[in-house]
C-alpha distance (Angstrom), angle and dihedral (degrees) to the residues before:
residue distance angle dihedral
M1 . . .
T2 3.73 . .
T3 3.79 91.8 .
M4 3.78 92.7 48.7
G5 3.82 91.0 49.9
A6 3.74 91.8 49.9
G7 3.83 91.3 51.3
M8 3.76 91.0 49.5
D9 3.80 91.5 50.2
G10 3.85 90.7 50.9
R11 3.79 92.9 51.6
E12 3.81 90.9 47.3
G13 3.77 90.2 51.7
R14 3.76 92.8 51.3
R15 3.82 90.4 50.2
R16 3.75 91.8 51.0
G17 3.78 89.9 48.2
A18 3.80 91.6 50.2
L19 3.80 91.8 47.5
L20 3.78 91.0 48.4
A21 3.80 90.6 50.7
A22 3.80 91.4 48.7
V23 3.84 91.4 50.3
T24 3.77 90.8 47.8
L25 3.81 91.7 49.2
A26 3.82 91.4 48.8
A27 3.80 91.2 49.7
A28 3.79 90.6 48.7
L29 3.81 91.5 50.1
A30 3.82 90.7 48.6
L31 3.78 91.8 51.4
A32 3.76 91.0 46.8
G33 3.82 90.6 51.6
C34 3.79 91.8 51.4
G35 3.78 92.2 48.7
A36 3.80 90.7 49.3
G37 3.78 90.9 49.7
D38 3.81 91.8 49.9
S39 3.77 92.5 46.6
G40 3.79 91.3 46.9
S41 3.81 89.9 51.6
A42 3.79 90.0 48.3
D43 3.77 91.0 47.3
S44 3.80 91.0 49.1
A45 3.79 90.8 48.4
G46 3.79 90.6 47.5
S47 3.79 91.3 47.5
A48 3.79 90.3 48.9
A49 3.78 90.9 48.6
E50 3.79 93.0 46.8
A51 3.81 95.1 46.5
P52 3.85 95.8 79.8
A53 3.77 90.6 44.6
A54 3.79 89.9 50.0
A55 3.77 90.2 48.5
G56 3.78 90.7 49.0
G57 3.77 90.6 47.4
A58 3.77 90.5 50.1
A59 3.78 90.2 49.1
D60 3.78 90.4 48.9
K61 3.77 90.2 49.0
D62 3.78 90.8 49.5
S63 3.79 92.1 49.2
G64 3.80 90.0 45.3
A65 3.76 89.1 50.3
D66 3.79 90.4 50.2
A67 3.78 90.8 48.4
A68 3.78 90.6 47.8
G69 3.78 89.7 49.0
A70 3.76 90.8 50.4
A71 3.77 91.0 47.6
G72 3.78 89.9 48.7
A73 3.78 90.2 50.1
G74 3.77 90.2 50.3
A75 3.78 92.0 48.4
G76 3.77 91.3 51.5
A77 3.80 92.4 51.3
P78 3.83 117.8 92.1
D79 3.80 115.6 -93.0
L80 3.81 106.1 -114.9
R81 3.81 97.5 179.9
V82 3.78 113.6 127.1
D83 3.80 93.3 -134.5
Q84 3.81 90.0 58.2
R85 3.82 95.4 52.2
A86 3.80 129.4 83.7
I87 3.81 106.8 -119.2
I88 3.80 128.1 171.2
Y89 3.80 113.5 -146.8
T90 3.81 120.4 -160.6
G91 3.77 129.0 171.1
S92 3.78 142.9 173.2
M93 3.77 129.8 -164.3
R94 3.79 140.9 169.1
V95 3.79 121.5 -144.9
Q96 3.79 126.3 -175.6
V97 3.83 111.1 -142.8
A98 3.79 136.4 178.1
N99 3.82 94.0 -122.8
V100 3.77 120.8 22.0
D101 3.80 97.2 -160.9
D102 3.79 94.0 50.0
A103 3.80 91.3 47.2
A104 3.79 90.7 49.4
R105 3.80 90.0 55.2
E106 3.81 90.2 49.8
V107 3.81 90.9 51.2
S108 3.80 90.3 50.7
A109 3.80 90.1 51.9
V110 3.82 91.8 49.5
V111 3.81 91.9 51.1
T112 3.82 92.3 47.5
R113 3.82 91.8 51.8
A114 3.81 89.7 50.8
G115 3.82 91.4 53.7
G116 3.80 96.2 -107.6
F117 3.78 136.8 109.4
I118 3.81 142.4 -136.5
G119 3.80 108.7 -93.9
G120 3.81 96.8 -176.1
D121 3.81 138.9 7.0
Q122 3.83 124.7 -170.1
R123 3.79 121.2 168.3
R124 3.79 137.1 -178.1
S125 3.76 108.6 -164.7
A126 3.78 116.2 -161.0
E127 3.77 107.6 140.0
A128 3.80 111.3 -103.5
D129 3.81 96.7 5.4
A130 3.82 94.7 51.9
V131 3.82 117.5 140.6
A132 3.83 129.7 -164.9
E133 3.81 125.1 -167.3
L134 3.82 113.0 -158.5
Q135 3.80 126.7 -178.4
L136 3.81 111.3 -154.4
R137 3.83 125.7 -161.3
V138 3.81 110.8 -163.2
P139 3.83 134.0 162.5
A140 3.79 112.4 -86.9
A141 3.82 91.9 -120.3
K142 3.86 90.2 58.2
F143 3.82 95.7 44.0
A144 3.83 98.3 103.3
G145 3.81 93.6 41.9
V146 3.80 93.7 52.3
V147 3.82 91.5 48.2
E148 3.79 91.1 53.3
E149 3.80 93.6 47.1
V150 3.80 92.9 50.0
A151 3.81 91.0 48.5
K152 3.83 89.8 57.2
L153 3.82 92.4 59.4
G154 3.82 92.2 81.1
R155 3.80 142.0 -32.7
Q156 3.78 110.4 -33.6
Q157 3.81 110.9 -137.5
N158 3.78 101.3 179.9
R159 3.80 141.0 -8.7
E160 3.80 133.2 -168.3
I161 3.82 124.6 -174.8
N162 3.80 123.2 -173.2
T163 3.82 132.1 -177.7
Q164 3.78 131.8 -165.7
D165 3.81 122.3 -166.0
V166 3.81 109.3 -145.2
T167 3.81 98.3 167.7
E168 3.80 95.5 116.9
E169 3.79 91.3 43.7
T170 3.81 90.6 51.8
I171 3.82 92.8 49.2
D172 3.79 91.9 47.1
L173 3.77 91.1 48.3
E174 3.82 91.6 50.8
A175 3.81 90.9 51.4
R176 3.80 91.3 49.3
I177 3.80 90.9 50.0
I178 3.82 91.6 52.4
T179 3.80 91.0 49.5
Q180 3.80 92.2 46.7
R181 3.79 91.9 50.3
A182 3.81 89.4 53.4
R183 3.83 89.3 50.9
V184 3.81 90.7 50.4
D185 3.81 91.3 50.5
S186 3.81 90.6 48.6
A187 3.81 91.2 51.4
R188 3.82 90.5 49.8
R189 3.81 91.6 51.9
L190 3.81 91.0 49.8
L191 3.79 90.5 47.5
A192 3.81 90.5 53.5
R193 3.83 89.2 55.1
A194 3.82 96.7 46.0
N195 3.81 112.8 130.8
S196 3.81 102.8 -176.4
I197 3.77 137.6 48.8
T198 3.83 91.1 -119.5
D199 3.79 92.7 53.7
L200 3.80 90.5 44.2
V201 3.81 93.7 53.4
S202 3.79 93.3 44.3
L203 3.79 93.3 48.8
E204 3.79 92.4 46.6
N205 3.83 90.3 53.8
E206 3.80 91.2 47.6
L207 3.79 91.5 47.8
G208 3.78 90.8 50.3
R209 3.81 91.6 52.3
R210 3.79 92.5 48.7
E211 3.80 92.5 47.8
A212 3.82 90.1 49.7
D213 3.81 90.8 51.5
L214 3.79 90.1 48.3
A215 3.81 91.7 50.3
S216 3.81 90.3 50.4
L217 3.80 92.2 51.2
E218 3.79 92.0 47.8
A219 3.82 90.0 49.9
K220 3.81 90.3 53.2
K221 3.80 89.7 49.3
R222 3.80 91.3 51.6
R223 3.82 90.1 48.4
L224 3.81 92.2 51.6
A225 3.79 90.6 45.8
D226 3.82 90.2 52.4
L227 3.82 92.8 48.5
T228 3.80 93.1 47.9
A229 3.80 95.4 43.2
L230 3.83 95.8 45.2
S231 3.80 120.4 38.6
T232 3.80 122.4 -151.1
I233 3.81 123.1 -129.6
T234 3.82 121.2 -178.3
V235 3.82 109.9 -155.9
S236 3.80 124.3 -169.5
L237 3.80 114.5 -162.6
A238 3.81 111.6 -163.9
G239 3.80 129.3 -169.9
P240 3.80 122.8 -126.0
A241 3.84 93.5 -94.6
A242 3.81 97.2 42.9
K243 3.78 116.5 116.1
T244 3.77 112.1 -100.6
S245 3.79 100.5 -163.5
E246 3.73 137.8 29.0
E247 3.76 116.7 -100.2
K248 3.77 114.8 -110.8
A249 3.80 117.6 -114.5
E250 3.81 110.8 -104.6
T251 3.81 130.8 -167.7
G252 3.81 135.3 -169.7
F253 3.82 142.8 85.4
L254 3.78 95.5 -69.5
V255 3.79 91.5 48.5
G256 3.82 90.0 50.6
L257 3.81 91.3 46.4
K258 3.76 91.1 49.8
G259 3.78 91.5 49.0
G260 3.81 92.0 47.6
W261 3.82 92.4 49.2
E262 3.81 90.7 49.3
A263 3.81 90.0 49.9
F264 3.85 90.7 48.0
V265 3.77 92.0 49.4
S266 3.79 91.0 47.3
S267 3.82 90.9 49.4
M268 3.80 93.2 48.9
T269 3.77 89.9 47.4
I270 3.80 90.3 53.7
L271 3.82 91.4 45.8
L272 3.79 93.0 50.5
T273 3.77 90.2 46.4
V274 3.82 90.3 54.0
L275 3.82 91.9 46.6
G276 3.78 90.7 48.9
A277 3.76 89.8 51.8
L278 3.82 92.5 49.2
L279 3.83 97.7 43.2
P280 3.83 96.5 83.1
W281 3.80 90.0 51.5
L282 3.80 91.5 48.6
V283 3.80 91.6 51.1
A284 3.79 93.4 45.0
F285 3.79 97.2 47.8
G286 3.82 105.7 14.4
V287 3.82 99.0 61.3
P288 3.86 96.7 50.1
L289 3.78 89.6 44.7
A290 3.81 92.0 51.8
V291 3.84 91.2 49.5
L292 3.80 91.4 49.5
L293 3.78 91.9 50.3
L294 3.81 90.8 49.6
V295 3.81 92.1 51.4
L296 3.77 92.5 48.2
S297 3.80 91.9 50.6
R298 3.83 92.1 51.4
R299 3.78 92.1 49.6
R300 3.78 90.1 54.2
K301 3.84 92.0 54.1
T302 3.88 96.9 46.6
P303 3.90 99.3 66.5
A304 3.78 91.4 50.8
L305 3.83 92.3 54.7
V306 3.84 92.6 47.7
A307 3.77 92.0 49.8
G308 3.81 90.9 50.8
V309 3.84 93.7 53.3
S310 3.85 100.8 44.5
A311 3.72 101.8 40.5
P312 3.91 112.3 82.3
P313 3.72 119.5 -137.5
P314 3.81 114.6 -94.0
V315 3.89 116.0 -93.9
P316 3.75 116.3 -135.8
A317 3.78 113.7 -119.0
A318 3.85 116.6 -103.8
R319 3.71 115.5 -109.8
S320 3.79 117.4 -125.7
A321 3.81 119.3 -120.1
P322 3.68 117.0 -100.3
């Protein structure tokens, strides 16, 4: 009986344990379901709250992308700003001034203040009709200012401004220089690996030609850079009596007669000038020479007259009688 009771108590204990485990498992599952529901609600609320922000962010991204695309399109477009282009400015002007030398000094001061220099200076001084030809080299940014300052020195008679856009030529020249440098480097590498005299001589000649072409391209680039960096202005300073315009060509009898008379007068003036220059020499040497010649001619005539008077006429010889 005791054994049977003990067995029954063991089975009852196992049942209770199993029931307790089942209740515990059910409670755990219920708690887990509640937590999942709460977290799902929170997640749904969070997702709902974040949806407008995400939409706004997407819109911002789209607008940013559009702006970036527009910026990219603008960057890819050619730059048409004047300050980014290579432009050669040249000008010529004629100004009538009261004193050419004083005006030339003022022009030199204007150019120096602008950071330039005088590239050429030719003058013809003749009082009121004096003329000075000055070639100014000034920075391109100061070109217009220098022209205006020079024009204020007197009465401007004419002005001519020219521009030449060499942007494309400059870009093309830069690309050619880069390519030519690569060719020179390639020729040098081949020359370093030459194994025979024939290859060495051939590669040296080819390298020399490529280096000469590169030097020529670089010289052209420097010339363009000089022309674009420094503008050229040719200034003519004329005195009050200097001619302001070229005379028109005229034809006709009177014009020919006038020209012939002027040529005759010029020729006679030159002839008289030469005679005036020779007259002192003629007086100094011509008169003594004429006297000497006269004396010599008289001496030649005197012996002949004396001989004719003193010498008796010849007497014919007497004939002997037969």
